[in-house]
C-alpha positions as CSV (number, residue, x, y, z in Angstrom):
1,L,0.1,-0.2,0.2
2,T,3.1,2.5,0.4
3,D,3.5,2.3,-3.0
4,L,-0.3,3.4,-3.7
5,R,0.0,6.6,-1.0
6,L,-0.5,9.8,-2.7
7,K,2.2,11.7,-3.5
8,P,3.1,15.5,-3.8
9,G,1.4,17.3,-6.7
10,E,-0.7,14.1,-7.7
11,N,-4.2,14.3,-8.3
12,P,-6.5,13.4,-5.1
13,L,-8.9,11.6,-7.3
14,K,-5.8,8.9,-7.0
15,A,-6.6,8.4,-3.7
16,A,-10.4,8.7,-3.3
17,D,-10.4,5.8,-6.2
18,L,-8.6,3.5,-4.1
19,A,-10.8,4.3,-1.2
20,Y,-13.9,3.9,-3.2
21,T,-12.5,0.6,-4.5
22,V,-11.7,-0.7,-1.0
23,Q,-14.5,0.1,0.7
24,M,-16.8,-1.7,-2.2
25,F,-14.4,-4.6,-1.7
26,F,-15.0,-4.8,2.0
27,C,-18.6,-4.4,1.9
28,D,-18.6,-7.4,-0.6
29,V,-16.8,-9.7,1.9
30,V,-19.2,-8.4,4.5
31,L,-22.2,-9.5,2.5
32,D,-21.0,-12.8,1.4
33,I,-20.4,-13.6,5.1
34,L,-23.6,-12.7,6.4
35,N,-25.3,-13.9,3.7
36,H,-23.6,-17.2,4.2
37,L,-24.5,-16.7,8.1
38,Y,-28.2,-16.5,7.7
39,Q,-28.3,-19.4,5.6
40,Q,-27.6,-21.2,8.9
41,K,-30.7,-20.2,10.0
42,I,-29.9,-19.2,13.8
43,S,-32.2,-15.9,13.7
44,D,-33.6,-13.3,11.7
45,N,-31.9,-10.4,13.8
46,L,-28.1,-9.7,13.7
47,I,-26.4,-8.2,16.4
48,L,-22.7,-6.7,15.3
49,G,-19.8,-5.0,17.3
50,G,-16.4,-4.2,16.7
51,G,-14.1,-1.8,15.0
52,C,-15.1,-3.1,11.3
53,M,-18.6,-3.2,12.1
54,L,-18.6,0.5,13.1
55,N,-18.2,0.9,9.0
56,S,-21.3,3.2,8.4
57,S,-21.0,3.0,4.8
58,C,-21.4,-0.9,5.0
59,N,-24.0,-1.1,7.7
60,G,-26.3,1.1,5.5
61,I,-26.7,-1.7,2.9
62,I,-26.9,-5.0,4.7
63,L,-30.6,-5.1,5.6
64,Q,-31.2,-4.8,2.1
65,N,-28.8,-6.8,0.7
66,T,-29.0,-9.8,3.1
67,P,-32.2,-11.6,4.0
68,F,-31.8,-10.3,8.0
69,K,-35.1,-8.5,9.3
70,N,-33.4,-6.3,12.0
71,M,-29.7,-5.3,12.8
72,H,-28.3,-3.4,16.0
73,V,-24.4,-2.0,15.8
74,Y,-22.8,-1.6,19.6
């Protein structure tokens, strides 16, 4: 990642593109994990906690992209 760091004089959109790509990859992985978890038929409710799960951008799409009915984030 050091090589991808924004260098003086470079267009800041380059860094924004990297941040967007990493965010989308993160959300895809989280949704895959949660959809697999739901298939275990444990509950229709989801409780999340911890540093990565405080990602509000990702949290905003979980209920729309998984079968969970309710979600709570600590």
